[in-house]
ZAVOBA-917204 format. One record per residue: x, y, z of N, C-alpha, C, O, CB in turn; residue in three letters. Coordinates in steps of 0.02 Angstrom, whole numbers, plus 50000, padded with zeros to 5 digits. Each point is the difference from the previous one (the first is absolute). Glycine has a CB too. Example, Ala and Ser with C-alpha at 12.3 -4.5 7.8 and 13.67 -1.06 7.14 Angstrom:
506604971650390499555005950000500455006050000500524999950033498534994250029ALA;500775011249902500425005950003499615005550037500255005550008500344991349884SER;
This chain:
507845059249576499524997150049499214999949978499695005249986501174999150101MET;498884990049911499164997949990499805003550043500305001750050499604987449917LYS;499475012550015499665003450054499704995350070499865002250056499845006049837ARG;500284985050082499904995250045500485000250054499864998850059499654994849857SER;501035008050064500564998150060499805006050054500104998850059501074995849858ASP;498545012050062499765004250047499704998150050500145002550054499845003149876LEU;499514989450064499504997850047500134993150018499494997250021499695010549933THR;501334988650044500084992950013499924998650064500345003650037500334995249879LYS;498924996450115499924998750070500574995350020500114994549974498605007150022LEU;501675001350056500504995550018499854993050062500384995350010500325016849952LYS;498764988850066499704995650048499335002050013499745005049976501314992750072LYS;498624997849995499455001550033500004996050073500224994350013499185008049866ILE;500305002450161500104996350076499345002450042499615004649987501864996150017TYR;498534995250043499475001750058500385003750069500544998250025498694990349931SER;500425016150063500315002650064499784997150050499764994449992500395015049971ASP;499874993350101499764995150070499185000850007499684996050034501555006650043ASP;498495002249891499344998950005499594995849945499394999250003500775011350057ASN;500254986949888499814994849961499695004749936499584997349965500194992550141GLY;500425017349878499885004649953500434997649940500514997150020499215012650065ILE;500224990749850500414997049946500065007149972499565004149986500034982249991VAL;501225014350016500175005849955500464997349928500284994549998499725014050123TYR;500014995849833500385000049954500675004450023499955005950016499004992049902ASP;501764998150082500405004449996500435002249947500384995949974499455001050117ALA;500155008449893500535001249925500665003350019500065005950018498904996649899ARG;501514993050077500675002250035500345001949925500384996249970499754994850160ASN;499665015349848500215003949956500215006550007499635002450043499794991249914SER;500955010150026500095006550009499445002849950499825005850011501514993650024PRO;498414998049921499465004749949499444998250031499515002249970500974998049910PHE;499384996550171499224999650030499885004850054500405001050045499554987049933SER;499485015150016499595003550062499394996150022499624996849965500715014449992ILE;499664989750104499474996350041499635008150017500205005449978500544980750086PHE;498695012749981499675004450047500455004150044500594998950014498534993249983SER;500435013650024500475003450033500104996650090500475000650040499175011149863ARG;499704984750102499974997150065500314993450031500034998850060499105007349917LYS;501134988949959500294994750030500514997849945500015004549958498954992350121ASN;501424998549904500454996849987499654996549942500354999849950500285000250163THR;498834997649881499734995049948499255002149991499745005250022501104984450011GLY;498865005649933499265001850000499664993849995500254995949962499875015149983TYR;499414987550082499494995150031499604997449935499685003749963500195002850161VAL;500184987649870499874997349936499194998150004499714998550052501624996649928LEU;498385005549954499194999250006499954992450009500324995549973499255014949946ASP;499874989550135499834992150008499914996149946500224994350005499295008350085GLU;500104999549836499634997849962500634997549936499964995649957498805012750093ASP;501714995849964500494998449938500775002550019500135005550024498824996549883ILE;501494993350080500695002050021500435004549954500184998749943499764990750114ILE;500185015849975500305006449945500774998450007500355002750042498685008749980PHE;501224983449928500534997050032500364997449931499705000249946499714996550181GLY;501115001549878500394998449929500154990850024500524998650030500285017049931LYS;498794980250025500274995250028499664992849953499754995250028500415012850101ASP;499904992549810499674994249966500474996250028500585001350017498855002149875TYR;500184990750113500144992750034500674996649941499794996649953498625001050107PRO;502095003149946500514997949963500114992849986500254997849948500145011750093THR;499314985950031499894992849999499454997749956499884994049996500545005850115GLY;499205005049853499394999149964500254997449924500545002349980498765007650095SER;500324985049878500215000149954499585003249945500134999449940500484992150110PHE;498765012649981499555003549959500355004449947499864998949941499365000750154ASP;501155004449919500365004849952500424997249952500005001649940499985005850141TYR;500444987849950500424999849938499694992949962500194998249944501035008450115ASP;498304990049979499554995049947499735003649956500094998049942499594994350130THR;500025012249932499705006249955500375001249947499844998249944499735007350144TYR;501004998049926500585002949953500184992649954500055000949939500575010250161GLN;499444983949916500254993949970499594998249942500194999249942500244997150165ILE;498835002849923499424998649951499885003849947499884997849944499674998550137LEU;500495010449938499845005749959500514999249940499774999249943499795008850159LEU;501114992249908500614999449960499844993849961500095000649939500765005250144TYR;498954988449937499794995249967499544998949930499984995049964500275004050149LEU;499445006649882499635002749954500405000849935499794998449945499555007050145LYS;501284997349925500375001549940500644995849997500334999349949499205012350051ASN;500624985550061500604995049986499854993450040499854999450060501075010549925GLU;499184984749959499724993750031500604997350035499884995650041499195001649870PRO;501645004850079500384995650035500105003950083500185005750015500484989149854ASN;499175000850164500045001450074500675001850034500035004050046499064988549953LEU;501475003949972500735001650010500255007849996500305003050044499824985349907ASP;499605015049959500115005049993499585004450050500395004450019499974991849870LYS;499045004750141499525002250044500365002450059499955005750024499204986749932ILE;501255002150069500274999850080500575004049984500145004150044499504983950012PHE;500815011949885500515003249973499915006750001500495003650008499724987649931GLU;499185011750053499865007749973499655004050044499945006049991500004990449900ASN;499795000150165499465002050066500555000750066500424996350026498334995349928LEU;501035014150056500135000050094499544997750044499415001649991501135007749998GLU;499604987750049499464999250050500115003050073500535001750026499254988149906PHE;499595010450095499865002850059500254994350063500325001950049498635005749887LYS;500884986450054499884993850038500794999050020500455001149959498364993149974THR;501305003650135500684998150026500144992549998500484997750031499455012250043VAL;499594985649883499864994150009500574997049944500374995450016498265006250031HIS;501395001049902500434999149933499534996449952499424998250012501795000850047GLY;499185000149877499674997849937499584993550029499394999449994501615005049912ASP;499424991150125499634993049997499314999250019499624996449968501394999850054TYR;498805007850039499585000250046499365002449947499474996849998501425005750120LEU;499255003449839499595003749965499734996349931499465001049971501165008950086LEU;500034984849921499884994949939499434995750040499484998649972501865000649958ARG;498774999150129499684992950027499315002250001499554997049971501414997850109GLN;498965010549953499255004450017499625000149915499434998149987501165012550135ASN;499734991149848499655001449925499864993749970499544999749959501075010750015ILE;499714984750042499924992449961499464996150061499464997849978502065000849950ILE;498605000850134499584997950036499095001549993499514996349993501695004250068GLU;498905006649946499285001749989499725000749925499505003349985500665002550124ASN;500234990849847499804998249922499805007749973499415001249986500044984850034ASN;501045018949974499845009149987500214997449928499605001549955500795009450166TYR;500174985549860500214999749938499874992249960499784995450034501105014450012ILE;499214989649903500034992949969500464998749953500135004949966498834994750051THR;501364994949966500375001049945499994998949944499754994649985500615005250075PRO;499885004549886499804998049912500204995149985499634995749975500435013049982ILE;500504990450053500344994149967500274994950035500544997449987499685009749941ALA;499314990850127500204993950040499944994449988500194995550037499675009750022SER;499864994149888499894992849963500504997749957500034994149981498895008150020ASP;501575003349978500564999649955500694998350055500534997349985498855012249912THR;500464992450152500524998150053500064993350012499494996850013500325012750037VAL;500864987449949500024991850014500405002450066500575002450001499484988949866ASP;499525007450189500205004350057500644994650027500545002650013498095004550022PHE;501304986149973500444995550032500664998649950500484996950019498434997650047GLU;501045008149875500434999649951500555006050014500614999650002498454994749917ASN;500505011650089500395004950019500475000550059500535003149997498655000549947GLU;500604993150112500294999550051500584994849989500515000550035498455003350026ILE;500984991749896500514995850009500655001549960500554997350008498554995050018LEU;500705013649918500455004449966500515003950030500565001449978498614998749963LYS;500555001550112500405005450039500534998350046499924996050046499125009249948MET;501584998049992500484998350051499975002150067499475002450021501114997349894ASN;499934999850121499974999450079499955008950014499595002150040501304984349986ALA;499425016949949500005007150014499305003149980499765004650032501534995949948ASN;498384996249960499395003049981499464997050045499525003750012500874998249869GLU;499604992950143499624996750062499995004050061499505001650032500844987749927LEU;500255012250053500075004350068499725006749976499665002350046501474991750008THR;498875009649900499765005849987499095000450007499685004450029501524996849892ASN;498554993050047499465001149987499654995850081499415000450016500785001049822ILE;500194996050190499704999250081500155004850041499745000350055500364988949943LEU;500405016049977499895005950050499425004749998499745003150046501394996449951LYS;498715000149931499355002649990499284998050051499555004250005501064995649873LYS;499374994850152499494998450025500384998750089499794996250043499464998649820HIS;501205008650139500345001450077500354994850016500164999850060499015006549984GLY;501064987949912500274994750034500745000749974500115000849940498784991450071ILE;501665007350037500745001549991500124991850020499974997150054500315018249984ASN;499884982349889500374992449998500475000249969500015003849952499204990450052ALA;501345002150010500514998749948500114990050002499664995650025501065019750000SER;499784984849943500134990749997500014998449927500105004049954499174992150157GLY;500614997749886499934995749933499375001749973499475001150030501204989350005LYS;499495009549894499375000549949499334996450025499425002049999501454998049904LYS;499434993850120499294995450013499555004450051499425001849990501214985250001LYS;499725014150058499655002350063499495005949985499405000550016501664996150053LYS;499415008449889499835006049973499344999149952499545004150005501734999550006LEU;498694990649942499454999649953499434998050051499445002449998501264994049886VAL;499534998850167499334997750039499725005650038499385000350000501024988150015LYS;499965016850023499595005650009499585004549955499475002650016501304996450052LEU;499605001549863499555003249952499504997349996499465002850012501235000649933ALA;499374990650036499314997649980499524999650054499404999449987501124994449929LEU;499665006650142499525001950054499715005750019499475000550031501034992549996GLU;499955012649947499735006550023499815004149946499525003750006501144995850089ASN;499755000049841500045004649947499414997549953499814994149996501535008450015VAL;498395003049953499194998849963500405002049917500585001549988498145004450132THR;500734993549836500305001049929499715008449998499995003549950499934981749980SER;499885016850135499885007349987500725004050006500035005949981498694993150070LEU;501884997549975500665002549999500495001649956500495003650010499264992150059ASP;500045000449860500344999449944499895007649949499455002649991500374982750026PHE;500745017049958500035005249971499474999249927499605004649988501724997650076ASP;498714993649904499514998749941499174997250020499604996349972501635000649961ASN;498775007250132499164999150017499825006350003500305003650039499634986450028CYS;499575012449896499645006250027499424999350021499754994450004500765011049935GLU;499135000750083499514999750039499495006049971500105004249956500674990350147PHE;498535003749947499545005749976499614999450051499964994750032500065005649846GLU;499665004650136499435000250059499554995449996499674999149949500385011450060LEU;499874985450056499384997350005499445002750035500045005850018500594986349968ALA;498895004850025499325002850018500235002950057499985006150001499174985949952GLU;501095004650104500235002850078500475006649993500075004850038499944982350015ASN;500275011449888500465006550003499565007049957500165005550024501134985349974GLY;498345009449958499495002449984499575004650057499875006050005500264984049913LYS;499695003150128499595003950059500295003250042499705004650028499654988649971LYS;501485005250021500395004050038500075006749978499905004750038500614986049990PHE;499675010049909499995007349976499535004050005500095006050013500484990649926LEU;498755000350051499385002950003499835001850070499665004950012500014989049888ASN;500595001850152499935001050073500385004750035499795002950050499954986849946ASP;500945011449975500375004450024500355005549952500605001450000499484989550081PHE;499395012349873500095005549960500135005750035500275004849974499084990549952GLU;500435004550147500375006450035500775001750016500285004850027498684993750018TRP;501234996349932500744999850000500235005049945500405004650008499664982850032ILE;499605011049902500245005949934499925005050016500465004149992499304991549926ASP;499715006250108499885007650046500625002450040500415004549992498344992250030LEU;501184999250019500565000250054500725001749971500295005150018499024986150048TYR;500945004749894500575000449968499955005049966500445003850022499774986449978ASP;499445013249944500155005149959499775005950034500275004649970499694988749931ILE;499655009350151499705004450040500385002550071500045005750022498974988849919CYS;501244999450087500095000550080500644997950011500305002750047498564995149988LEU;501444997649932500604996650031500565005049994500494999150036499144988849932ASN;500385017649990500625004550009500045005550051500495003450016499584994449872ASP;499155002550140499925003850072499924995150053499745001550054499705008449897PHE;500814983650034499954994550065499415001750038500005001950059501244996549959GLU;498185000649940499305000950046499784992250008499434998049989500095015249961PHE;501034982950069499904991850010499354997050030499774994549983501425005850035ASP;498595002950019499444997350044499225000549949499475000050030501275004950101ASP;499264995349818499465001249951499734992249999499404999249990501165012049931PHE;499804984150086499784992850002499564999350063499544996149990501544999349948TYR;498925007050120499584999850060499325004249983499444997850016501665001250066LYS;498965006249891499385004549968499614996049957499385000450002501255010049996PHE;499624986249970499694994649945499724996350038499395000449996501354999049918VAL;499514995550137499794994750019499335002250045499534996350014501714997549975ASP;498835013450030499345001950053499435004349945499415000650016501485001750120GLU;499325000049810499555002549961499754995949940500325001049949500165008850093ASN;499074986349954499674997149944499785003349940499505003450007500234990850074GLU;500535005549862499735005549953500334997249939500564997350002499325013950078SER;499664989749846500084998349943500305005849965500274999749945498854992150064ASP;500805014650035500315005849973500845001650012500145004050044498615000049974ASP;501774993049947500625001550044500255006049986500565000350025499754989049983LEU;499555016049962500225006349970499585004150080500245003350046499814994549773ILE;499365000350167499665004550073500354997350055500175003850045498584997849920GLN;501394991650037500374997650068500775004050018500265002250051499144985049920MET;500745012649973500695004950008500055006350019500435003050032499834991649895GLY;499075007650042499935008150026499845001250081500255004550032499234998049844PHE;500084992850149499724998950059500724998350051500045001950058498644993549882GLU;501735001550034500694997150031500275005650030500115001550058500174989749861TYR;499835012850006500595004850006499775005250039500395002050044500124995549850ILE;498775006150100499835004250040499944999450072500065005050036499554997249872ASP;500264991450117500254999550071500675002050017500085003950047499194987849959LYS;501235006149961500645000950014499965008949995500295003350042500274983249907HIS;499135016050006500135008049978499675004050074500245005350019499564993449817LEU;499734998550194499665002650054500355000150053500025004850039499104992349920GLU;501264995950049500504998650051500695004849994500295002450049499214985049950HIS;500625013149955500585004749988500025007050016500525002950017499604990049905ALA;499235010250072499865006650013499825000150071500015005350031499664997449852HIS;500154991850145499965001250075500674998750034500035001450060498754995349939GLU;501795000749969500694999350019500295006449999500405002150042499684987049917CYS;499675014249986500265006849984500864996849962500525003050013498655006350114GLU;500814986549842500604997249949499885001349943499554997849964500724993850091ASP;500185012449935500105003149929500004996149943499625000449952500965006750100PHE;500014988249960500364994749947499324995849985499804998349944501605000350109GLY;498345000450001499394993450010499615002049962499804996049957500195000350151TYR;499705011449894499355001149957500225000949919499644999049951499705007450160VAL;501204995449888500314999449920499934993949968499714999349946501115007950080SER;499514987150016499944995049965499294996849990499924996649950501215002750084ASP;498375001550010499304999949996499645003249916499674997249957500465004650198CYS;500075003449850499655002849955500434998249921499644999949950499855010050152ILE;501224988849890500344997449939499494992649993499754998949944501755007250078ASN;498364989450027499764994250003499605001749960500094998749941500124996550154ALA;499235008249927499335002049966500175002249930499574997649963499875006350147ARG;500974999449858500135000249955500184994549954499835000449942500285008550113ALA;500234985649966500124994549966499434995850003499884997249947501255003950072PHE;498524997750025499304997649987499535002449952499634995949973500525002250126ILE;499815008949886499645001649951500464998049925499674998649950499685011250138TYR;501124990149911500534997749933499584992950001499634998949952501875007650063ILE;498564988850037499774992349990499375000549980499804995149969500864999550114TYR;498875010649926499255000749986500065002949928499474999649968500035002750161ALA;500985000349841500055002449947499655005849990499725001049946500514989350026GLU;499755014950087499685005749995500595004850004500115002550055498754993549993ASP;501425005249915500645005149984499735006850027500425003050035500074990949847THR;498935009250109499945006050028499875001050064500035005750024499734996249884TYR;500084993250127499945000050095500684997850012500185001450057498484994349978GLU;501825001149928500754999650030500285006049993500445000950042499774988249932ALA;499685016649982500395006150001499735003650045500355004050031499984996049863LEU;499044999450119499685004350064500374998250064500165004450039498654995749911ILE;501344993050063500254998350059500935001850006500375000250049498474989949952GLU;501265010549946500695000749980500155008150023500505001550033499454988649856GLU;499555014850090499945008150011499924999250064500465002650031499015002849869ILE;500084991550138499885000950075500784998250031500245003450045498314992649955LYS;501734999349976500664997050044500425007749991500245002950048499854980549917ASN;499945018949969500525006649994499865004950044500465002650032499664996349856TYR;499235002950122499765005850033500124998450087500125003850047498914999149842ILE;500914991850106499964997950074500784999250026500125001750058498644991549924PHE;501655004849987500765000050018500395006949994500545000650030499434987549930ARG;499765017150001500215006550011499675004350052500125006050008500174992849883ILE;499354998250136499485003450059499954995950051499474997250014499835008449913ASN;501364993450112499864995050054499625002350065500285003850040500754991149916PRO;498355002750056499535001950037500224996250063499635001350047499455001349862ILE;501334993750105500264998050059500725003250016500484997149975498804992450007TYR;500865016050057500505003750007500564996950028500085000550060499205007549942ASP;501094989049964500654997950049500565001449959500054997049946499444993450122TYR;500885013349948500485003349959500684994950009500344999349949499105014250070GLU;500734983450033500474995750005499964993849947500484997049975499545007250145ASP;499254994649868499714993449955500485004449926500524997649976497784997150090TYR;501475009749918500065002749931500805000349998500244999949943498535007650045TYR;501654993050063500705003049989500204992249987500604999149996499635013750089SER;499464982749909500154992149981499744997449932500244995349969499665002550154MET;499615005649859499584997449959499985001549925500005006049987499494993950114TYR;500494997149863500025000449926499265004049977499494996850014501314990749975VAL;499115017949984499515003549991499494995449964499474997650022501235013149982LEU;499634988649928499544996149956500474996049946500565002349988498435007050027LEU;500824985449958500424995749952499725000949920499415000349982500814990550123ASN;500235009349863499905001349921499424996749983499535003549981501644997149988TYR;498754993050033499394996049986499405003450037499514999049965501174989950021TYR;499185014150059499445004350020499595003149954499434999049978501185002750105ASP;500105004649903499755004049930499824996549935499505001649968501215006550073ILE;499724987149940500054997449936499434995149994499894997249946501365004650047ASP;498364997050061499244997150010499575005449979499524998149967500714994450133GLY;499815012849910499505004249987500175003949932499575002949966500164997650163ILE;500934999249859500075002149919499834993649952499765001149945501275007950085ARG;499064985649986499854994649952499264998650004499724999149946501434995950065SER;498615004750028499074999550009499725005449956499574999249957500374997150175TYR;500365009749887499695006149956500064998949930499545001049960500735007150124ALA;500474989249895500054998749930499644995049973499825000849942501135003250069SER;498904990650018499644994849969499115000349995499614996649966501514996950080GLN;498795011549997499315003650003499745005349968499425002150001500744994350082LEU;500565006749875500005005949958499705006050036499595003449968500334989349933GLU;500255009250167499645003850038500365007149970500605000849987499094990250126ILE;499775013949878500295006449996499805005050034500125005849984500064991149930ASP;499385000650156499755004850034500284998250073499655000350050499305001949867ASN;501814995850081500254996750078499965006450039499814998350056501144991549912LEU;499115016050030499965003750040499365001950041499955002550057500934999549875GLU;498584995850018499335000850026499844995450042499665001250050500025003649862GLU;500604987850072500004995450041500415000150078499894998050057499904997449824ILE;500695007750087500475001750070499705002750054500014997350055500835004949881PHE;498845004350049499625004150038499444997250023499875000950060500545007349886ASN;499264988850023499444995050049500164995950032499684999950053499725000549889ASN;501114994250053500164996850054500305003450062499954998150058500144994149859VAL;500205013150059500315005150056499485001050054500074998550059500655008249854TRP;498734996150060499485002050031499544995950049499645001050048500515005249859ASP;500074988150051499474993250034500364997350064499664997050041499874998049836SER;501075005950132500424997550038500115005150082500274998750054500264995749813MET;499105011850105499865002950081500685000450045500024998850060498734995149941ASN;501765007849962500675000150056500005003950051499695005450001500944992749921LEU;499754999450133499935003650057500515004950004499915005250030499584985850021GLU;501035007649921500675005149988499994999649929499724995749966501095002350139LYS;499595007949872500184999949939500535003949988499965006149997499034991449978GLU;501584999150016500625001649998500255005249939500485003850006499594984850054PHE;499595010949891499915001549931499345001749979499544996250016501334997049968VAL;498985013149974499395002249968499844993749949500494996449988499785017650023SER;499174984449960499664996749959500505001149932500284995449970498455006150096LYS;501325005049919500175001249923500654998650022500154994849969499045014449966LYS;501374992750106500694998750011500104992150000500534997449982499605014050086GLU;499284984949956500154991850009499984997549925500434996249977498945001750149ALA;500135004549842499944997449917500615003149966500274996349959498355003650030TYR;501645006150019500685001649962500504995950027500434998749957499315012950022GLU;500364986150072500614996350040499974993249942500454998849959499395005550203PHE;499504991949848499844993649959500285000249937500374995549981498635003150074LEU;500835006849904500204999849937500675000349988500254997549950498815006650031ASN;501415000450084500734999849985500364993550025500564998349983499425014550025GLU;499524983150046500204993350022500054993749937500294994650010499085009750109LEU;500264997749812499984994649949500584999749966500124995749958498805005250029PHE;501555005050035500704998549966500414996550039500255002250052499725007349890ASP;500154983850032500454996150062500675002250011500254999050056499184991249921GLU;500935013049970500645003650022499945005050057500475001450038499884997249848GLU;499235003250116499985006650049499654996650063500025004150046499835006649857LYS;499874984250114499474997950044500414998350068499675001350050499484993949851PHE;501385002750111500314999250058500125007750030499865001050059500694986949899ASP;499665016550008500245006050016499475004250020500085004150045500814994249884ASP;498605001150041499455003350005499564997050063499625004250026500494998649844LEU;499884992350151499864995650067500415003050059499725001350053500114987649878CYS;500765011950061500465000250054499695009350016499725002250049501614986349908GLU;498845014649987499735007250013499465001450029500025004050046500434997849876ASN;498944995350060499284998250040500274999250073499915004950036499384987849863TYR;500945003350121500104998450069500235003950038499805000250058500294991449914LEU;500435012950004500485003850031499555006849987500065003750049501204988849932ASN;498415009749978499685006550007499324999550024499755004650033500934999549880GLU;498964989750071499305000850030499834996450073499495001350032500184999349841MET;500794995250147499844995950046500405000850057499734998350053499884994949869ILE;501015009250083500565001250061499985007950003500365003050040500564985849938PHE;
C-alpha cells in the first residue's frame, strides 16, 4: 500500500453552520479527539483536489516530453493524463495556444494527404477531432479539409514554440509538484502558488508543506505528519541537498516508531514502515559516504524533543540497522508492533 493511500481524502463538505471539514473515510485515518473532521485553514485548502478539468498539468507533461520526443502521437501513447476531457481537447488546446510548431509542416502536402486516405482512415482522423462521421469518401474528405490540419500527420514532427517555452517556465511549479508532492496527494499546491508570488520555487515548496505539517500536528494525524516529513525529504532531493534529505528520512523513522499520538486502534491496522522509508536512509548515507550515521541519528533524535519514547535512542538505532536487511524487514516490523505498541 502506498503511503498516500493512508491519508487520501474521500470528500470535503460543509456542516449546517457553514464550517468546512475534511472527511477522511478511511480506516487508516485519525481525527482529533473532539470531532470527526478538522476545520480547514482559511488561507489554504488542506485537501486533495487538483482540478482534473484543468489542462495545466497534462499540458506541462506533454510539452516537457516534447523536448525529447518530437512525435505528438507517440507522446500521447506514452503518457497517462489527469484530465477527463480526452486527448482531442488536449491536442486542440496545445495547437490553438501555439505551444508547439511543426518542424516539417512545409514538407506535408496537406490536401494530397487527405485525398490519398481511404474512408476508414478519414473516419479515424476525424474521430481525433471529436467528429463521428460515416458515409461516402467525398463527404469525409470535405469534413477532413474543413477540420483537420497538417499537424495531424505522422510525418509532421514538432518542437516547442515560444509560447510553449513560456508555459513551461510559468508552470515550473508542476515539476516540483509531480516529483515531490504528487505521490502524497498534496494536490492543492497550485492554490498556494497562485496566492504566493515568489521566484524561489524550493522555498515556496517548503513553506507550503510546513503549513500542512503544522496542520497535521494540530489534527494529531499520524499518517498525515509522516507524509509531510517525507515530502520535505523529496523537496531536498529536488534541491540536490541529499544531506538534508537524509535528516528528514531519519526524522520520519524516529517519528513512526514513537507514536506521540496514542491511538492503539489505529496501530492495529497500520503498517509501521515501508521498506523504502529505510532504504532512503541507507541509500542517502551511502551516496554521502557517511561514516558517522549513529552520531547524526543521535543529533536528530535529540532535536525532535519527543513527548513519548517507546524505545530508547540506542535501541532505535540498533533497530534501524536491523531493518536495512530487506529479507527480515516485514517480520521485524510486525514484532515491533506486537512487542512495543500493543
